[in-house]
N, CA, C and O of each residue as an XYZ file, in Angstrom:
344
protein
N      89.660    122.150     69.322
C      89.716    122.699     70.650
C      88.945    124.016     70.646
O      89.098    124.844     69.749
N      88.116    124.186     71.670
C      87.322    125.419     71.717
C      88.105    126.528     72.401
O      89.125    126.293     73.049
N      87.599    127.738     72.237
C      88.220    128.916     72.829
C      87.169    129.701     73.570
O      85.994    129.691     73.203
N      87.601    130.392     74.630
C      86.713    131.299     75.355
C      87.432    132.630     75.517
O      88.655    132.710     75.404
N      86.663    133.660     75.782
C      87.234    134.976     76.052
C      86.936    135.325     77.492
O      85.792    135.236     77.939
N      87.963    135.721     78.215
C      87.804    136.143     79.602
C      88.117    137.627     79.705
O      89.097    138.100     79.129
N      87.307    138.344     80.420
C      87.561    139.757     80.678
C      88.064    139.859     82.113
O      87.318    139.583     83.053
N      89.316    140.252     82.286
C      89.952    140.284     83.591
C      90.485    141.674     83.905
O      90.932    142.397     83.016
N      90.431    142.032     85.169
C      91.069    143.277     85.568
C      92.587    143.053     85.562
O      93.054    141.915     85.517
N      93.330    144.126     85.607
C      94.789    144.036     85.501
C      95.413    143.183     86.612
O      96.351    142.427     86.360
N      94.906    143.303     87.813
C      95.464    142.547     88.939
C      95.263    141.037     88.750
O      96.173    140.249     89.004
N      94.083    140.649     88.309
C      93.810    139.228     88.074
C      94.653    138.707     86.920
O      95.178    137.596     86.983
N      94.781    139.497     85.881
C      95.628    139.100     84.753
C      97.071    138.884     85.205
O      97.722    137.932     84.775
N      97.568    139.767     86.070
C      98.934    139.634     86.578
C      99.091    138.370     87.420
O     100.135    137.719     87.372
N      98.061    138.020     88.188
C      98.098    136.781     88.975
C      98.228    135.560     88.060
O      99.024    134.659     88.325
N      97.446    135.540     86.990
C      97.502    134.432     86.032
C      98.876    134.374     85.374
O      99.472    133.304     85.252
N      99.366    135.523     84.955
C     100.686    135.572     84.312
C     101.763    134.980     85.230
O     102.557    134.140     84.807
N     101.779    135.427     86.491
C     102.805    134.948     87.431
C     102.645    133.460     87.740
O     103.631    132.725     87.791
N     101.410    133.020     87.944
C     101.177    131.618     88.287
C     101.555    130.692     87.140
O     102.192    129.661     87.357
N     101.170    131.050     85.931
C     101.510    130.220     84.772
C     103.017    130.168     84.574
O     103.575    129.103     84.313
N     103.671    131.306     84.697
C     105.122    131.351     84.524
C     105.821    130.538     85.615
O     106.787    129.828     85.333
N     105.342    130.635     86.852
C     105.946    129.899     87.964
C     105.800    128.389     87.774
O     106.646    127.618     88.229
N     104.732    127.973     87.105
C     104.500    126.550     86.859
C     105.084    126.077     85.534
O     105.028    124.892     85.208
N     105.643    127.013     84.777
C     106.271    126.657     83.510
C     105.299    126.203     82.440
O     105.644    125.382     81.590
N     104.084    126.732     82.478
C     103.073    126.365     81.482
C     102.431    127.621     80.920
O     102.606    128.718     81.452
N     101.692    127.448     79.845
C     101.013    128.599     79.247
C      99.852    129.045     80.137
O      99.354    128.288     80.970
N      99.438    130.295     79.934
C      98.293    130.804     80.688
C      97.043    129.997     80.381
O      96.239    129.720     81.270
N      96.884    129.621     79.117
C      95.721    128.839     78.721
C      95.691    127.497     79.460
O      94.654    127.084     79.979
N      96.832    126.834     79.498
C      96.889    125.534     80.183
C      96.672    125.711     81.684
O      95.990    124.895     82.303
N      97.237    126.756     82.276
C      97.072    126.995     83.705
C      95.598    127.186     84.055
O      95.106    126.606     85.022
N      94.897    127.999     83.265
C      93.463    128.227     83.497
C      92.677    126.940     83.285
O      91.776    126.637     84.068
N      92.999    126.171     82.238
C      92.291    124.921     81.962
C      92.464    123.936     83.115
O      91.505    123.273     83.509
N      93.684    123.835     83.661
C      93.917    122.926     84.782
C      93.143    123.357     86.015
O      92.618    122.521     86.750
N      93.074    124.647     86.239
C      92.321    125.171     87.367
C      90.831    124.858     87.221
O      90.173    124.486     88.193
N      90.310    125.007     86.022
C      88.897    124.694     85.769
C      88.649    123.208     85.992
O      87.676    122.834     86.647
N      89.524    122.352     85.451
C      89.354    120.902     85.653
C      89.385    120.550     87.136
O      88.608    119.715     87.598
N      90.275    121.183     87.871
C      90.416    120.882     89.297
C      89.169    121.274     90.087
O      88.733    120.526     90.963
N      88.594    122.431     89.788
C      87.514    122.962     90.613
C      86.107    122.741     90.052
O      85.131    122.926     90.779
N      85.979    122.361     88.813
C      84.644    122.238     88.231
C      84.213    120.794     88.018
O      83.117    120.547     87.516
N      85.056    119.838     88.392
C      84.677    118.443     88.164
C      83.594    118.027     89.145
O      83.476    118.587     90.235
N      82.812    117.044     88.746
C      81.716    116.583     89.588
C      81.984    115.186     90.141
O      81.057    114.519     90.602
N      83.215    114.744     90.103
C      83.558    113.440     90.662
C      84.618    113.628     91.742
O      85.333    114.629     91.761
N      84.703    112.653     92.633
C      85.702    112.710     93.685
C      87.070    112.410     93.101
O      87.180    111.560     92.217
N      88.113    113.076     93.564
C      89.466    112.778     93.097
C      89.875    111.355     93.478
O      89.420    110.832     94.495
N      90.729    110.730     92.668
C      91.166    109.362     92.914
C      91.800    109.231     94.293
O      91.601    108.217     94.963
N      92.551    110.221     94.728
C      93.195    110.146     96.040
C      92.169    110.062     97.164
O      92.421    109.422     98.185
N      91.020    110.699     96.987
C      89.954    110.638     97.986
C      89.329    109.246     97.999
O      89.110    108.672     99.066
N      89.042    108.706     96.821
C      88.458    107.366     96.718
C      89.419    106.335     97.299
O      88.991    105.422     98.005
N      90.709    106.471     97.010
C      91.710    105.531     97.513
C      91.794    105.555     99.038
O      92.159    104.552     99.651
N      91.461    106.689     99.654
C      91.541    106.803    101.104
C      90.383    106.086    101.808
O      90.471    105.815    103.006
N      89.319    105.781    101.099
C      88.165    105.123    101.711
C      88.572    103.786    102.310
O      89.152    102.940    101.630
N      88.262    103.603    103.591
C      88.569    102.362    104.281
C      90.003    102.231    104.738
O      90.386    101.177    105.247
N      90.807    103.261    104.575
C      92.217    103.156    104.936
C      92.502    103.552    106.384
O      93.660    103.584    106.800
N      91.466    103.849    107.143
C      91.627    104.198    108.551
C      91.008    103.093    109.404
O      89.832    103.179    109.757
N      91.778    102.058    109.742
C      91.205    100.913    110.450
C      90.630    101.271    111.818
O      89.738    100.575    112.302
N      91.112    102.330    112.447
C      90.596    102.695    113.765
C      89.337    103.559    113.679
O      88.759    103.918    114.705
N      88.912    103.892    112.459
C      87.716    104.723    112.298
C      86.506    103.923    112.762
O      86.285    102.822    112.258
N      85.713    104.430    113.701
C      84.685    103.620    114.358
C      83.440    103.305    113.545
O      82.575    102.587    114.045
N      83.302    103.791    112.340
C      82.070    103.558    111.592
C      82.166    102.423    110.585
O      81.227    102.204    109.819
N      83.266    101.704    110.566
C      83.396    100.577    109.646
C      82.496     99.450    110.114
O      82.408     99.183    111.312
N      81.835     98.795    109.195
C      80.932     97.698    109.529
C      81.263     96.474    108.705
O      81.800     96.579    107.602
N      80.939     95.311    109.246
C      80.988     94.088    108.471
C      82.333     93.409    108.373
O      82.410     92.300    107.844
N      83.399     94.022    108.860
C      84.701     93.379    108.739
C      85.314     93.077    110.101
O      86.499     92.753    110.191
N      84.523     93.180    111.152
C      84.995     92.829    112.481
C      85.894     93.850    113.138
O      86.454     93.578    114.200
N      86.050     95.015    112.541
C      86.939     96.013    113.130
C      86.187     97.084    113.908
O      86.795     98.045    114.381
N      84.900     96.935    114.042
C      84.114     97.916    114.778
C      84.248     97.615    116.265
O      83.633     96.673    116.764
N      85.046     98.405    116.976
C      85.322     98.159    118.375
C      84.484     99.032    119.299
O      84.904     99.319    120.420
N      83.336     99.449    118.861
C      82.472    100.258    119.709
C      81.750     99.361    120.702
O      81.447     98.209    120.390
N      81.468     99.880    121.904
C      80.704     99.070    122.858
C      79.281     98.881    122.343
O      78.826     99.641    121.489
N      78.579     97.877    122.855
C      77.199     97.675    122.402
C      76.340     98.897    122.718
O      76.577     99.606    123.696
N      75.364     99.123    121.893
C      74.467    100.251    122.087
C      73.625    100.027    123.338
O      73.279     98.891    123.661
N      73.298    101.101    124.037
C      72.451    100.999    125.214
C      70.997    100.859    124.795
O      70.583    101.439    123.792
N      70.212    100.090    125.559
C      68.789     99.977    125.203
C      68.100    101.313    125.399
O      68.448    102.076    126.300
N      67.151    101.582    124.577
C      66.397    102.825    124.678
C      65.072    102.563    125.371
O      64.423    101.537    125.164
N      64.700    103.507    126.186
C      63.444    103.381    126.906
C      62.514    104.492    126.463
O      62.904    105.656    126.379
N      61.299    104.120    126.187
C      60.290    105.106    125.822
C      59.485    105.427    127.080
O      59.024    104.515    127.767
N      59.313    106.696    127.384
C      58.512    107.021    128.571
C      57.061    106.599    128.347
O      56.535    106.691    127.237
N      56.440    106.146    129.401
C      55.054    105.758    129.321
C      54.216    107.033    129.382
O      54.111    107.668    130.431
N      53.635    107.392    128.270
C      52.909    108.656    128.163
C      51.704    108.681    129.105
O      51.364    109.734    129.643
N      51.061    107.540    129.307
C      49.865    107.491    130.145
C      50.196    107.752    131.599
O      49.365    108.320    132.308
N      51.375    107.363    132.082
C      51.701    107.529    133.498
C      52.697    108.673    133.737
O      53.199    108.838    134.848
N      52.972    109.438    132.720
C      53.935    110.521    132.868
C      53.370    111.579    133.805
O      52.180    111.889    133.760
N      54.244    112.138    134.664
C      53.820    113.190    135.584
C      54.121    114.581    135.043
O      53.872    115.585    135.709
N      54.650    114.628    133.848
C      55.012    115.908    133.248
C      53.741    116.682    132.860
O      52.831    116.135    132.237
N      53.703    117.943    133.238
C      52.565    118.793    132.893
C      52.814    119.498    131.565
O      53.908    120.012    131.332
N      51.830    119.524    130.713
C      51.962    120.213    129.431
C      51.428    121.600    129.515
O      51.455    122.333    128.526
């Protein structure tokens, strides 16, 4: 297991001391858990599990649950006959 040295002001050190004690874990473990929580580059499992769990969400495709009205046709202005002055 590797070790690091942190230089902390007294107020920050006191915050770590209180938080670790309140959670019933060592300061080292408290800091390690905080780093794992905030420095990971993957989505948490709870976030992945939530994908697709909102059936009323209007952006779902392919499963017949998209209840949006049909899109309106788009019209392109005829540039040659436009009366708009540039």
